[in-house]
C-alpha positions as CSV (number, residue, x, y, z in Angstrom):
1,M,-62.2,-66.8,-2.9
2,T,-62.1,-69.9,-5.2
3,L,-64.4,-70.7,-8.1
4,V,-64.6,-74.3,-9.4
5,L,-65.9,-75.3,-12.8
6,V,-68.2,-78.3,-12.1
7,E,-69.0,-80.8,-14.8
8,I,-72.3,-82.8,-14.7
9,E,-72.6,-86.4,-15.8
10,A,-75.9,-88.4,-15.7
11,G,-77.5,-85.7,-13.6
12,Q,-74.8,-85.6,-10.9
13,V,-71.5,-83.9,-10.3
14,N,-69.0,-86.2,-11.9
15,L,-66.1,-87.8,-9.9
16,V,-63.3,-85.7,-11.3
17,S,-65.3,-82.5,-10.5
18,E,-65.9,-83.8,-6.9
19,E,-62.1,-84.3,-6.7
20,A,-61.5,-80.7,-7.9
21,V,-63.9,-79.3,-5.3
22,T,-62.4,-81.4,-2.6
23,F,-58.9,-80.1,-3.6
24,A,-60.1,-76.5,-3.7
25,R,-61.7,-76.9,-0.3
26,S,-58.4,-78.2,1.1
27,L,-56.7,-74.9,0.3
28,G,-58.1,-73.5,3.5
29,P,-59.0,-69.9,4.5
30,E,-56.2,-68.3,2.4
31,L,-57.6,-69.6,-0.9
32,G,-60.4,-72.1,-0.6
33,E,-63.0,-70.1,1.4
34,P,-65.6,-69.2,0.5
35,L,-66.1,-71.8,-2.2
36,H,-68.2,-71.1,-5.2
37,A,-69.0,-73.3,-8.3
38,L,-70.1,-72.7,-11.8
39,V,-72.4,-75.4,-13.3
40,L,-73.0,-75.3,-17.0
41,G,-76.2,-77.3,-17.5
42,P,-79.4,-78.0,-15.5
43,V,-79.0,-77.5,-11.7
44,D,-81.7,-79.7,-10.2
45,D,-82.1,-80.8,-6.6
46,A,-79.6,-83.6,-7.1
47,V,-76.8,-81.4,-8.4
48,Q,-77.5,-78.8,-5.7
49,A,-77.4,-81.5,-3.0
50,D,-74.1,-82.7,-4.4
51,C,-72.6,-79.2,-4.3
52,A,-73.8,-78.7,-0.8
53,R,-72.4,-82.0,0.4
54,L,-69.0,-80.9,-1.1
55,G,-69.1,-77.7,0.9
56,V,-70.0,-75.2,-2.0
57,D,-71.5,-72.0,-0.7
58,V,-72.8,-70.5,-4.0
59,V,-73.7,-72.3,-7.2
60,Y,-73.7,-70.2,-10.3
61,R,-76.1,-71.4,-13.0
62,A,-75.7,-70.2,-16.5
63,T,-79.1,-69.6,-18.0
64,N,-78.0,-69.4,-21.7
65,P,-79.5,-72.5,-23.5
66,E,-76.6,-72.4,-26.0
67,L,-74.3,-73.6,-23.2
68,E,-76.0,-77.0,-23.0
69,R,-73.8,-78.3,-25.8
70,Y,-70.1,-78.2,-25.0
71,A,-68.2,-75.4,-26.7
72,A,-64.8,-74.6,-25.1
73,A,-64.8,-70.9,-25.9
74,A,-68.4,-70.5,-24.8
75,W,-67.8,-72.3,-21.5
76,A,-64.7,-70.1,-21.0
77,S,-66.8,-67.0,-21.6
78,A,-69.4,-68.1,-19.0
79,L,-66.6,-68.9,-16.6
80,D,-65.0,-65.5,-17.3
81,Q,-68.3,-63.8,-16.4
82,A,-68.8,-65.9,-13.3
83,T,-65.3,-65.0,-12.2
84,T,-66.2,-61.3,-12.5
85,V,-69.5,-61.7,-10.7
86,S,-68.0,-63.8,-7.9
87,G,-64.8,-61.8,-7.5
88,A,-62.9,-65.0,-7.4
89,T,-59.0,-64.9,-7.3
90,V,-58.5,-68.6,-7.9
91,I,-60.2,-70.7,-10.6
92,V,-60.0,-74.5,-10.4
93,A,-61.2,-77.2,-12.8
94,S,-60.8,-80.9,-13.0
95,G,-57.9,-82.3,-15.2
96,S,-60.5,-83.7,-17.6
97,P,-60.1,-82.8,-21.3
98,R,-63.0,-80.3,-21.0
99,G,-61.7,-78.8,-17.8
100,T,-58.2,-78.3,-19.1
101,E,-59.4,-76.9,-22.4
102,V,-61.8,-74.4,-20.9
103,L,-59.2,-73.1,-18.5
104,A,-56.7,-72.7,-21.3
105,H,-59.3,-70.5,-23.1
106,L,-59.9,-68.4,-20.0
107,A,-56.1,-68.0,-19.5
108,A,-55.8,-66.6,-23.0
109,R,-58.7,-64.2,-22.4
110,R,-57.3,-62.9,-19.2
111,D,-53.7,-63.1,-20.4
112,V,-52.6,-65.0,-17.3
113,P,-50.6,-68.2,-16.9
114,M,-52.3,-71.5,-16.2
115,A,-51.1,-74.8,-14.7
116,A,-52.4,-78.2,-15.7
117,N,-52.5,-81.4,-13.7
118,V,-51.7,-79.8,-10.3
119,V,-51.2,-82.2,-7.3
120,S,-50.5,-79.7,-4.5
121,V,-50.4,-76.0,-3.6
122,T,-47.5,-75.1,-1.4
123,S,-47.9,-71.4,-1.1
124,A,-50.9,-69.0,-1.4
125,K,-49.1,-65.7,-1.9
126,P,-47.5,-66.0,-4.4
127,L,-49.6,-69.0,-5.6
128,H,-47.1,-71.8,-5.9
129,V,-48.1,-75.2,-7.2
130,S,-46.6,-78.7,-8.0
131,R,-47.9,-80.3,-11.2
132,Q,-47.4,-83.6,-13.0
133,V,-45.4,-83.4,-16.2
134,V,-43.9,-86.1,-18.6
135,G,-47.0,-88.2,-18.3
136,G,-46.9,-88.1,-14.5
137,A,-43.2,-89.3,-14.3
138,A,-42.0,-86.0,-12.8
139,L,-43.2,-83.0,-10.8
140,E,-42.7,-79.4,-11.8
141,E,-42.8,-76.4,-9.4
142,M,-44.6,-73.4,-10.8
143,D,-45.5,-69.9,-9.7
144,L,-48.9,-68.5,-10.9
145,S,-48.2,-64.8,-10.7
146,G,-50.8,-62.2,-11.5
147,P,-54.3,-61.2,-10.2
148,L,-55.9,-64.6,-11.1
149,G,-54.6,-68.1,-10.4
150,L,-55.8,-70.8,-12.8
151,F,-55.1,-74.5,-12.5
152,S,-56.6,-77.9,-13.2
153,V,-56.3,-80.7,-10.7
154,A,-54.7,-83.9,-11.8
155,G,-57.0,-86.9,-11.8
156,H,-57.1,-88.8,-8.5
157,A,-54.6,-86.3,-6.9
158,V,-57.1,-86.4,-4.0
159,E,-59.9,-88.6,-2.9
160,A,-63.3,-87.0,-3.3
161,V,-64.8,-86.6,0.2
162,A,-67.8,-84.6,1.6
163,A,-67.1,-81.5,3.6
164,D,-67.2,-81.6,7.4
165,S,-70.0,-79.0,7.3
166,P,-72.3,-78.9,4.2
167,G,-72.3,-75.7,2.2
168,D,-75.4,-73.6,1.5
169,A,-75.2,-74.2,-2.3
170,V,-77.3,-71.1,-2.9
171,V,-78.2,-71.1,-6.7
172,T,-77.5,-67.8,-8.4
173,D,-78.3,-67.3,-12.1
174,I,-76.0,-65.6,-14.6
175,E,-76.9,-64.7,-18.1
176,A,-73.6,-65.6,-19.7
177,D,-73.8,-63.5,-22.9
178,L,-72.1,-65.2,-25.8
179,T,-70.7,-64.0,-29.2
180,P,-70.9,-65.9,-32.5
181,D,-67.2,-66.6,-32.2
182,D,-67.8,-68.3,-28.9
183,L,-69.9,-70.9,-30.7
184,R,-67.8,-71.5,-33.8
185,A,-66.6,-74.9,-32.5
186,Q,-69.0,-76.9,-30.5
187,L,-70.1,-80.5,-29.8
188,T,-72.7,-81.7,-32.2
189,R,-73.1,-85.3,-31.5
190,I,-72.2,-88.0,-29.0
191,S,-72.1,-91.7,-30.0
192,V,-72.1,-94.3,-27.3
193,R,-70.9,-97.8,-27.9
194,E,-73.3,-100.5,-26.8
195,S,-72.4,-102.9,-23.9
196,V,-69.3,-100.9,-22.9
197,D,-69.0,-99.9,-19.3
198,T,-66.0,-97.5,-19.4
199,G,-66.4,-96.8,-15.6
200,T,-65.6,-100.4,-14.6
201,L,-61.9,-100.0,-15.0
202,T,-61.6,-96.7,-13.1
203,K,-63.7,-97.9,-10.2
204,A,-62.3,-101.4,-9.8
205,R,-60.4,-102.1,-6.6
206,V,-58.4,-104.8,-8.4
207,V,-57.1,-104.5,-12.0
208,V,-55.3,-107.3,-13.8
209,A,-53.7,-106.1,-17.1
210,G,-51.9,-107.7,-19.9
211,G,-49.3,-106.4,-22.3
212,R,-47.3,-107.5,-25.3
213,G,-46.2,-110.5,-23.3
214,A,-49.7,-112.0,-23.6
215,G,-48.7,-112.9,-27.2
216,S,-52.1,-112.6,-28.7
217,S,-55.8,-111.9,-27.9
218,E,-56.1,-115.6,-26.9
219,G,-53.3,-115.0,-24.4
220,F,-55.6,-113.1,-22.1
221,G,-57.4,-116.1,-20.8
222,D,-55.5,-116.3,-17.5
223,V,-55.7,-112.5,-17.2
224,E,-59.5,-112.7,-17.4
225,A,-59.6,-115.7,-15.0
226,L,-57.5,-114.0,-12.4
227,A,-59.5,-110.7,-12.6
228,A,-62.7,-112.7,-12.2
229,R,-61.3,-114.7,-9.3
230,L,-60.3,-111.5,-7.5
231,G,-63.5,-109.6,-8.4
232,G,-61.6,-107.1,-10.5
233,A,-61.4,-105.7,-14.0
234,V,-59.3,-106.5,-17.0
235,G,-56.9,-103.9,-18.3
236,A,-54.4,-103.7,-21.2
237,S,-51.4,-101.7,-22.4
238,R,-51.6,-99.3,-25.4
239,V,-49.7,-101.7,-27.7
240,V,-52.3,-104.4,-27.0
241,T,-55.3,-102.2,-27.9
242,S,-53.4,-100.9,-31.0
243,L,-52.9,-104.5,-32.1
244,G,-56.6,-105.1,-31.7
245,W,-56.2,-107.8,-29.0
246,R,-58.4,-105.9,-26.5
247,P,-60.9,-103.0,-26.8
248,H,-59.7,-99.5,-26.2
249,H,-61.8,-98.9,-23.1
250,E,-59.6,-101.4,-21.3
251,Q,-56.5,-99.4,-22.0
252,V,-54.5,-98.2,-18.9
253,G,-52.2,-95.2,-19.5
254,Q,-51.9,-91.6,-20.5
255,T,-54.2,-92.0,-23.5
256,G,-56.4,-94.5,-21.8
257,S,-57.7,-94.7,-18.2
258,R,-56.0,-93.5,-15.1
259,I,-56.7,-96.0,-12.4
260,T,-56.4,-96.1,-8.6
261,P,-57.1,-99.7,-7.5
262,D,-55.9,-101.2,-4.3
263,L,-54.0,-103.8,-6.3
264,Y,-52.7,-103.6,-9.9
265,I,-51.3,-106.7,-11.5
266,A,-49.3,-105.9,-14.6
267,C,-48.6,-109.0,-16.7
268,G,-46.1,-108.9,-19.6
269,I,-46.1,-105.1,-19.5
270,S,-42.8,-103.3,-19.9
271,G,-44.1,-100.1,-18.2
272,A,-43.4,-97.2,-20.5
273,I,-43.9,-93.7,-19.1
274,Q,-47.3,-93.4,-20.8
275,H,-48.5,-96.6,-19.1
276,W,-47.0,-95.6,-15.8
277,A,-49.0,-92.4,-15.9
278,G,-52.2,-94.4,-15.8
279,C,-51.3,-96.8,-13.0
280,A,-48.9,-94.9,-10.7
281,S,-51.7,-94.1,-8.2
282,S,-52.4,-97.7,-7.5
283,K,-51.9,-98.6,-3.9
284,T,-50.0,-101.8,-4.6
285,I,-48.4,-102.9,-7.9
286,L,-47.4,-106.5,-8.7
287,A,-45.5,-106.9,-11.9
288,I,-44.9,-110.1,-13.8
289,N,-42.3,-110.1,-16.6
290,T,-39.5,-112.1,-18.1
291,D,-37.3,-109.0,-18.1
292,A,-36.2,-108.2,-14.6
293,D,-35.0,-104.7,-15.7
294,A,-38.2,-103.6,-17.3
295,P,-39.4,-100.3,-15.9
296,M,-42.6,-101.8,-14.5
297,M,-40.5,-104.4,-12.6
298,T,-38.2,-101.8,-11.1
299,K,-41.0,-99.5,-10.0
300,A,-43.5,-102.1,-8.7
301,D,-44.0,-102.9,-5.1
302,Y,-43.6,-106.6,-5.9
303,A,-42.1,-108.2,-9.0
304,V,-42.1,-111.8,-10.3
305,V,-39.5,-112.6,-12.9
306,G,-41.1,-115.2,-15.2
307,D,-43.5,-115.9,-18.1
308,M,-47.0,-114.7,-17.3
309,H,-48.3,-117.8,-19.0
310,E,-46.6,-119.9,-16.3
311,V,-47.0,-117.5,-13.3
312,L,-50.7,-116.8,-13.7
313,P,-51.8,-120.4,-13.7
314,A,-49.7,-121.0,-10.6
315,I,-51.4,-118.1,-8.8
316,L,-54.8,-119.3,-9.8
317,E,-54.0,-122.8,-8.6
318,E,-52.9,-121.4,-5.2
319,L,-56.0,-119.3,-4.9
320,D,-58.1,-122.4,-5.6
321,K,-56.3,-124.2,-2.8
322,A,-56.8,-121.4,-0.4
């Protein structure tokens, strides 16, 4: 039986948790059935409906109010107790910072190995997984031996889809007893920037991004124009945000956003491993760069050798003609 740690955002199961549940469900009768979930936070009708839609049979609700604020050790303690109650043999979480941290705590408590950023499971007994390493540039095969298999699912490794048959999503309360040590480090405050929609980039079907080749913050004019013309979002490389040319929430890469658009247009971006980790799941990649041997150019589906400040105006002109 599989137990999934489900994270809640704005009163709903968040996207990466939906992906984790979808992944767990795909494991089939050997591992993924029945499917249970632990929700740390309020479980209202909307959350229960989300879990049912995703095929969850039982939803464990931790009643301890001290779990409402994120604390990795405390969440791991609650997950540990839910594991015992459910009798789960496989524990899955999303590859989010919280999901990965909580599983790491649980692995230490149980003295078992844990795999992060898993993209596939190739064997149930023994549990054998493939996971992303080196910023997603390579895959590593790993056996999770022992009585309990723990792994987090790489972001966008699967598309979140509803189950063919909804689950019962029966809510079961657990007390989740905590110790003072469990709460030594916990979230105390969240500050939200005004007028910043961090979800735009990850949900966009088209992303047009600029790198060092833009030359300056003013060099993003055509990038913005093409993104607007295609109904997409503007992205940027890490060096661009580090230089202050664009805000950090537009950064694509290992330390920014991991995107899955239908079309990704990389303009003046060399394509370091860290950047590739954020855009590799794009369905189609078009790279524009003066260096034909840049990593982004050699990995892209289509490449245009040229100055982005000449190529982008030409694309915009052709789009206007069309």
